[in-house]
C-alpha positions as CSV (number, residue, x, y, z in Angstrom):
1,M,-5.5,-17.4,-16.5
2,W,-5.3,-13.6,-16.9
3,I,-2.1,-12.1,-16.0
4,H,-2.1,-8.1,-15.4
5,V,0.3,-5.8,-15.0
6,V,0.0,-3.0,-13.2
7,V,2.1,0.3,-12.8
8,Y,1.7,2.5,-9.7
9,P,3.5,5.5,-10.3
10,M,1.7,7.5,-7.2
11,G,1.5,6.4,-4.0
12,D,1.1,8.2,-0.5
13,V,1.9,6.9,2.9
14,R,0.9,8.7,6.1
15,Q,2.6,7.8,9.3
16,V,-0.7,7.8,12.4
17,A,-0.2,6.9,15.5
18,G,3.0,5.1,14.8
19,Q,1.2,2.9,12.0
20,A,1.2,3.4,8.3
21,V,-1.9,3.8,6.4
22,V,-0.9,3.5,3.0
23,L,-2.9,4.2,-0.4
24,V,-1.6,3.9,-3.6
25,V,-3.2,4.6,-7.2
26,G,-2.3,3.2,-10.6
27,K,-3.5,1.9,-14.0
28,V,-3.5,-1.6,-15.2
29,V,-1.3,-1.6,-18.8
30,S,-1.8,-5.3,-19.7
31,G,-4.5,-7.7,-19.4
32,R,-8.2,-7.8,-19.4
33,F,-8.8,-5.0,-17.2
34,R,-6.4,-2.5,-19.2
35,G,-6.8,1.1,-19.1
36,R,-8.7,0.7,-15.8
37,T,-7.3,2.9,-13.0
38,V,-7.0,0.7,-9.7
39,A,-6.0,1.8,-6.3
40,S,-4.5,-0.4,-3.2
41,P,-5.3,1.1,0.0
42,G,-4.1,-0.5,3.3
43,V,-2.8,-0.1,6.6
44,Q,0.5,-1.3,8.0
45,L,0.3,-2.1,11.7
46,T,3.0,-2.9,14.5
47,L,3.2,-4.0,17.8
48,G,6.4,-2.1,19.0
49,V,4.9,1.6,18.6
50,P,6.9,2.8,21.4
51,A,10.1,2.6,19.0
52,C,8.7,4.7,16.6
53,A,9.8,6.9,19.4
54,T,13.6,6.1,19.1
55,D,16.9,6.7,17.2
56,R,16.4,3.0,15.9
57,G,12.8,2.8,14.6
58,V,10.4,0.1,14.0
59,R,11.7,-2.8,11.6
60,R,9.0,-4.4,10.6
61,I,5.4,-3.3,9.9
62,S,2.5,-5.8,8.1
63,G,-1.0,-5.6,7.7
64,P,-3.9,-6.2,5.2
65,S,-4.6,-4.1,1.6
66,A,-6.5,-4.6,-1.3
67,L,-6.7,-3.9,-4.9
68,L,-9.6,-2.1,-5.7
69,I,-10.6,-2.6,-10.0
70,P,-13.5,-0.4,-10.4
């Protein structure tokens, strides 16, 4: 079994229509893919979109993401 350590020094989160579109880019610092650049895109969704316009905001978002090692 391989254990990999990935460091993500850069991340970008955009708010699109009340949803978070996320992209983090990093580098594998140990393990089989050491030295390779990785990306982890995802879309984090909320069912409470109207709450985005309130002072309280949205308490929770969730959604899928992937780990891409080209």
